[in-house]
Every structure is written in C-alpha cells, then in structure tokens.
N, C-alpha and C positions, 0 to 999 in steps of 0.2 A: 265274837265274830259279828261283822259284816253282816247286816242282810242282803238278800239279792237283790240286784237293779230293779228299780218302779216298787217295792216292796219298802210300806211303814215299818218304822221301828215298833214293835208293842212294849218293850219294858226295856229300862236304863241297861238290863244286862246284852241288851241287843245292839246298843252303843260301842262305838270303837273306842277303846282306852289307849289316849295317846298322853303323854308326860310331857308336858309343854316347858318344864323345867327341870333340865337335867345337866350334868356335868361328867365330863370324863378328863383324865389327869390329876395332879398331884395338887392339894392343896394343904400345904403347912401352916405355920402360923398358930392361931388358936384351935383349929380343928384337926390339924393333923391326919388327914385321908386321903385318900386316893382310890380312884376307879380306872381299869382300862375298859375299851370299847367291848371286849368280850365278857368282863364281868358285870359292865351294865346291862347287858342284851340278856345275861345268864338270869340276874338278881331280878330284871321285869317280867320274865317268862312266867314264872308260875302267878302272878297276878293278870296275867292277860293282855296284859299291855303289847300293843299292836305297834307304836312308833314312838320315838323319845326325840324332842326336841334337844338338842344338846349346844353347851358353848364351853369355852376357857379362854383364859387370857390369849393362849396362844393358839390362833387361829388354825396354824400347821397341823397341831394334835386333833381340835376339832375336825378337819378336812381329813386328815387321814382315818379318824375313826369312822367318818362316815361313809368314805371309800370302800372301808372292812365290811360293814353292815348297810348297806345303802337301803336293803328294804325294811330296818327295824331303827336307823337315825339318819336325823337331818341336822346338818350345821346351821347354827347361826353364829354371825360373824360379832364377834366382842370387839368391840371399838371405844375408844376412851378421846374424846373430843378433846381433853388438852393434849395431845400429839398431831393434831392437826391430820394432814395427809398421809403422813408418816401410819397411821392408827390404819388405813384402807390397805 
C-alpha cells in the first residue's frame, strides 16, 4: 500500500509494487502460454501488485485489457520499426 501524501516511505514494504514487464495474450511457439487480462490481475493480486505495464504484438488486445482494468493495467504499445508507419 502506498503511503499517504507527504509521508516518507519507511521500508520497502511501503513502496508500491509495479510490474513493469507483463504480457497478455497468447504466446505459442516454444513457450506455449497465454494469459487474459482477468487472469493477470488475479495472479498479481496475492503479491500486492498495484499496477502492471502490459504489452502484446497486437496492440488492440493490450488496449482492450487496459480498458477492462484501467486501475490495474497500463498499455504499452508494441511497435516493430521494420513495419514503418504501419506499426504505429
């Protein structure tokens, strides 16, 4: 839990827990794993994760996930520079 405004952090337990590298969607190939937005939020909760920064090659899936859980998930665009403006 984050401290109240203008209160210092007293231990690392007071620091907000933010997962800065998470994914939603289906990753086949060698790893063959998948996770939905709901599953990611549920899996993160027992660890006190307040927010996850998520990405996936299909930005539409990322945006839908962050819209479903705006307080818990923040979308990060996945861009391939080889695709030029199409990637944006």
